[in-house]
C-alpha positions, 0 to 999 in steps of 0.5 A: 666706840666701845660697848655701853657694858662690861668692865671695860665701859668703866673709866680707866685712868690709863685710858681716861682724858679730862676736859674742863671747859669754862669754870670763869666767873661770868659764867659763875654769876649766873649759875642757878641750876646749883649752889655755885659754891657745890660746883667749885668744890667739886671740879677742883675735887676732879681736878685734883682727881686727875692729877693723882691718877696722872690723867692728862687735863685741858683747861680751857677759858672763852674770851677770858678778857671779858669772861675772867681767868680761870677759876683759881682752885683749878689753876693752883691744880695745875699751876704751870698750864696755861688754860686755851682760851677760845672765842669759839663758843662750841669748845669743839670747834677750837682745833687747838683744843680738839689737837690736844685731846688726839695727842693724847690717843685716848678714847675715855673723854671726861667734860665738865662745863660752864654752862650745862646746856651751852659750852658743855652739850656742844663739845659733847654731841660734836666729839661724839661723832668723832669717836670718843666715848663721851662722859659727862660730870654732871655734878661739876657742871651746871646752867642758868636753870635747873631746867636748863641743866636737866634738859641738857643732860637728857639731849647729851644722854640721847646722844650718846654720852654718859652722865656721872658724878665726879665721885664716880669718876674717882672711884672708877679710876681708883676701881681697887682698894689693894691700889695703894699708890693713889689711895693717899691722895683719894684719901685726901681729895675725899677729906677736903671736897667729899662732904658729909663722906670726906668728914665720916672718913677722917673721923675713921681716921682719927680712930684708927691713928689712936688705936681705937679701931 
């Protein structure tokens, strides 16, 4: 496990892998820690960012025959990927998922899931013991109550995982505005999913294109 400080503690696309867990209809139906619309927006934005930065992304569901297929917005980002459908509540107990992560040979493991206190906390805590630098995305995850979400965040932080938001993930991957190859994608994702920041960015782009700045 690397240091929690210094440049190497920041996310880098070439060292990152993203694991998205159980963003399914059943989980959304009892999501009360956040507005479900916000979580949908954020996790799709996160997935698009991973695709733009060529970060391997694993999709997984739990008993999808009862809980429903993965969120359409996520499947649309990775249309050819079939989510790993599990029976294990703890994703990290499913060896198919663990092997898919290992195969990438990357150690910066970024996870978002529904629900925070169960399907996120369990794999976060277990994967830490396997030597991964684990980051969890708080605003692309949620639980049945605010208390459930907050207590899970505290538990994962105490275990050694790092909380951050989806825009922070994308910003650390970009790191330098001189990295022009990914700028168009970052701009597009920010406009589509960045809320007020996206609105302001779109307005600035309009000014630039009209020659007013």
